[in-house]
N, C-alpha and C positions, 0 to 999 in steps of 0.2 A: 373742149374745142369750141363749143357753141358760145360759151361766155367770152372766150378770147376773140372770136369773130365779131360778136356784138360790141365788145369793148373797143376794138379797132375802128368799127364803123361809128360808134358813138362819138369818139373824140375827133375823128375826121370831120364829122358833121358839125360838132360844136364850134371848132375853130374856124372852119370855112364859113359857117353861117354868120358868125359875128363879123368876120372880115368882109363878107358879102354885103351885110347891112351898112357897114361903114363906107364901102365903095359906092353904094347906091346914094349916099348922102342923106340918109334919113336922120331926123332930129333925135335927140335923146328920148323925148317922150314917145315918139313913134316907135322907136326900138323897144322901149320899155313896155308899150302896150301890146306888142307882138308876143312877148314872153308872158305877160299877164293873161291875155286871152287864152294862150295855150294851156296855162295852169287851170283855167276854169272850164274850158270847153268840153272836156270828156269826164267830168266828175261822176255823174250818175252812171255812165257806161262802165267806168272802171269798177265801181262798187257792184254793179249787176254781174259783170264778168267774174268777179271774185265769188259771188254767190253761185253762179252757174258752174264754176269749177268744183264746188262742193257736190254738185249733182252729177256732172258729166265727166269729171276728171280734169286734170291740169294740162295734159299734153297738147290737145288740139288748140286750146286758147293760147298756150305758149307759142306754138308754131305760127299761128295766125298773127300774133303780135309782131313777130319777127318779119313776116312778109309785109305787113303794113309799114313798119319802120323803113324797110328797103324801098318801098314805093315812094314814100315821102322824100327820102334822100334823092332819089332819081329825078323827081319832078321839081324840087326846089329851085335849082338854077335856071329853070325854064321860064321863070316869071320874075318881074320886078315890082308887081303890084302889091302894096301893103296888105290888102284884103286877102289875096291869094297866099301871101307869105304867112299870114295869121292862120289860115286854114291848114296849110301844110305843116307848120310848126305844131299846131294843135294835134294833128294826126300823128306826127312823129313822137311828140312828148307823151301823148296818151298811150300809144302802143308800147313805148319803152317802159312806162310805169307799170303797165300790165305784165310785160316781160319780167321785170324785176320782182313783181309780186308772185308770179307763178314760180320763178326760180326759188324764192325763199320757201314757198309752200312745198315744193318738191323736196327740198332738203329736210325740212322739218318732218314731213311725212315719213321720210326714210329713217331718221333717227333724231329724236329730240335731244338726247344726251350728247350727241356729237355735232349738233347743229352749228354752234358757233365756230368750231374748228373747220367744218366743211364749208361754211359760208366764207370764212377768212381765206381759205385756199382758193375757192372758185372765184370769189369776188376780187381777191388780190390779184389773181392771174388776169382777170378781166381788166382791171385798172392798169396793170402793167402793160397790157396790149394797147390800152388807151394812150400810153406814152408813145408807143410806136406809131399810133395813128396821128398824134400831134406832129411828130417829126415828118411823116409822110405828107400830111396836109400842108404844113408850112412850106415844104419843098415844092409841091404841086401848084399851090397858089402863087408862089413867087416865080416859078419857071414856066408854068403851063397856063392854067385858067381855073376859074371857079368850078367849071363843069367837071373837070377831071377828078378832083378828090370826091365830089359828091357821087360820081358814078362808081368809084372804088368802094365808097361806103355802102351804097345801095346793093351792089353785087355781093359784098362780104356778108351783110346781114341776111340777105335772102339765101345764100349758101348755108349759113348757120341754121336757118329755119329748116331747110331741107335735110341737113344732117340730123337735127333733132327729131323730126318726124320719122325719118327712115331708121334712125339709130336707136330709138326707144320703142320697142314693139309693145310694151305694156308698162303700166305704172305699178309700183310696189303695192299700193293700196288705193282703193276707190272710196271716196267719201260721198255717200248718197244721202240726200235729205229730202223729206217731203215738204219742207217748209217753203211756202210761196212768198215771193218778195214783191210787194206792191210799191207804189210810189211813196206811200207814207213810211214804209220801212227804209226805202232808199234815202229819204230826207231826214229820217229820225236818227237818234244817237243812242240806240238801245245796246250799248256796249257795256261790258263789265266795268265796275267803278275804277279799278286800277288802270284799265285800258283807256278810259276817258282821261285820266290824269296824264298818262303817257302821250295821248293824242294832243291834249292842250299844250303840254310842254313842247312837243315837236312842232306845233303850229307856230309858236313864237320863234323857235329856232329856224324854221324855214323862211320866215320873213327876213331874219338876219342873214342867213346863208345866201339866199338868192339876191339880196341887195348887192353882194359882191361877186356872186357866181352866176351872172347872167351875161349879157352882151359886154358889160364893162370889164369883166375879168380879163379878156384878151386885150381890149382897147386901152385899159388903164396904163399898160406898159408903153403903148404907143403915144398916148396923150401926155403922159408925165415925163417920159424919158426919151421919146422919139425913136423907140425900138422898131426896126423893120419887121415885116411879116415872118421872115425866116427865123429871126431871133425870138419872136413871140412863140413860134412853133417849138423851138428848143426849150423855152421856159415852160410851156404847157406840158412838154414831154417829161421834164424834170418833176413838174407838179404831180403828174400821174405816177411816175416811178416812185416818188416819195410817199405816195399813198398806198399803192398796191403791194410793193415788196415788204414794207413794215407791217401791213395787215396780215400777210402770210406768216410773218414771225409772231405777231400778236395771237394768231390762232393756236400757237403751240404753248402760250403762257397759261399756267394753271390759275387764272384769275378767280378769286373767290368773292372779293368785295367789289362787286360789279357797280354798285351805286357810287362808291368812292372813285373807282377808276373812271367812270363816265363823267363825273363832276370835274375831276382834274383835267381830263382830256378836252372836254368842251371849253373849259376856262382857258386852257392853253390856245385852243383854236381862236377864240375871240381876241385874245391879246395879240396873237401873231398877226392876224389879218389887219387889225387896227394899227398895230405897231409898225407895219411895213410902210405906212405913209410918212413916218418920221424921218426917213432917210432919203438923201438926194442922190445917192449912187445906185444905179440900176441893180447891180449884182448883190449889193448888201441888202437892198429891199427885197430882192427875190429870195435870198437866204432866209430872212426873217419870215417872209410870207409862206415859204415852203413848210415851215415848222407846223403850220395849222393842219397839214395832212400827216407829216412824218410822225409826230407824237400827239396828234389830236384826233383827226377823223379815223385814222387806222385803228384806234382803240374804241372810240365811242360808237362808231357806225355799226359794227357787228353786234355790240351789246344792245343797242336800241332795236335792231331788227329782231334779235332773240326775244326781247321783252314783248314786242308786239305779238309774236307767235305764241309765246308762253302764256300770256294772259288773255288770249282769245279762246273761246269755248270750242271744245272738240266737236266736230260735226257741223259747226258753223264758222270754222276758222278761216276758210277762204273768204267768206263774206265779211266777217268782222275785221280780219287783218287788212283786207282791201279798203274797207270803210275807214279804219283808223288812219291808214297811210294816205288815203285820198283826202280826207278832211284836213289832216295836218299839212298836206302839200298845197292847200288853198292859200297858205301863207306865201307860197311862191308867186301868187298873183300880185302881192303887195311889194315884195322886194324889188322886182324890176322897175316898178313905177317910182319907187324911192330913188333908185339909181338914175332913172331917166330925168327925174326932177332935179337931182343934184347936178348932173352933167349939163342940163339945160341952163342952169344958173352959174355955170363955170366952176362949181366946187368939185373938182375931179376926185379929190380924196374922200368926198362925202359918202359914197357907197361903202367904202371899206371901213370908215370910222363907224357909221351906223351899224354895219354888219357886226363889228366887234362888240359894240355895246349890247345889242340884242342877243347875240350869242351867249355872252357871259350871263345875262339876265335869265336866259332859258334854263339854267341849271337849278334854279330855286325849287321847282316842283319835285326834283329828285329826292329832296329831303322827306317828302311824304310817301314815297314808295315803300311798300312793306318789305320785311326781311326776306321774303320769298323771292324778291328780285335779285338777291345775291346767290352766288353758287351756281352749280349746274342745274339744268332743267330736270324736273321729276320724271321718273320712268313710268310711262302710262301702262305699259304691258311688257310681257317678255319679248314681244316682237321689237319693241323699241330698244330694249337692252341689248339684244343680239339681232341686228337687222338681217333679213333674209338675203339670199343671193341676189334676188331681183331688186331688192331695195338697195343693196350695196352697189349694184350696177347703175342704179339711178343716180347715185352720188359720185360715180367714178369719172373716168376721163371722158365718157361720152357726153356728159353734161358739162363738165369743166371746160 
């Protein structure tokens, strides 16, 4: 339920925010800078909260991140100032990154062996609800105002936070560490070697991903094909359904050669995003573009999240996983700037073409991952092999 409400709010915010920026008449570089600043603003805080979750537990940080997401959604349509929009986007993006990190940590704490399956189901359900959010946002923007969908998003995610805090009386396991985290540790890269490789690969991927998945994702269909807001809402809904539902199916597949599966899926994603620019018909372009999620992200996304959890050190997993994910998402500061530069110069297809090239290039480091990256995660203890009742509840419907 929590993931579903967060997913609903996420896509309502994403679609409405992009259309709101366009309505304000901001330039491509101005819009790109808002997304870039948001990717950079909360870097150290996100790493520290991951470390703090190793000491104090995940639940409070998870709930707090949902509350901050809701506050940012509610306040966004109240301002048109670029500086204020940068601050609110930074708050929302930072809180949402923390939410996703805590969600993954919760699931891996409960059962490393079942992690990918659990993630596919909960994350797939979340993304499917994002599709509903896109439909709702497109309708409300077209028929009511920008304030209405943002209010719905804010209330939904705050309710999700309340359900989480009230519905999870305790965590399956608490990870306590005496390790102190200073500024040097926050800025350092003291990660296991394999996790460093995964982080570097994902950094390149994030540059490519966010070049096409920032403000331009919704606006491209308007600028290239003249699609109205309601039609863009339908496209974004199909986009999310084509990601979430196949991911739930992927969670049931007994994939063993994870390196090969990730390589093929990421390559398909890059070719699909760039290939969509070759077509002059809106719905043909949409079909080709949708493949990047249907047989791309639905496969590689849970594999990558599992690798981050698997190759983080036990007892420091909250900090190291957050550090890896945060450093890799620094690439998200470059992607929107690339998109803004392309739009500013009239190259509407530029963000998608650049995205495709960088996405395909990002598969190269996978060749250096060890054999242990394939197959299921190792069983750390009997508790992992047979999760306790409270751990099972942690991964059940109350979290989903």
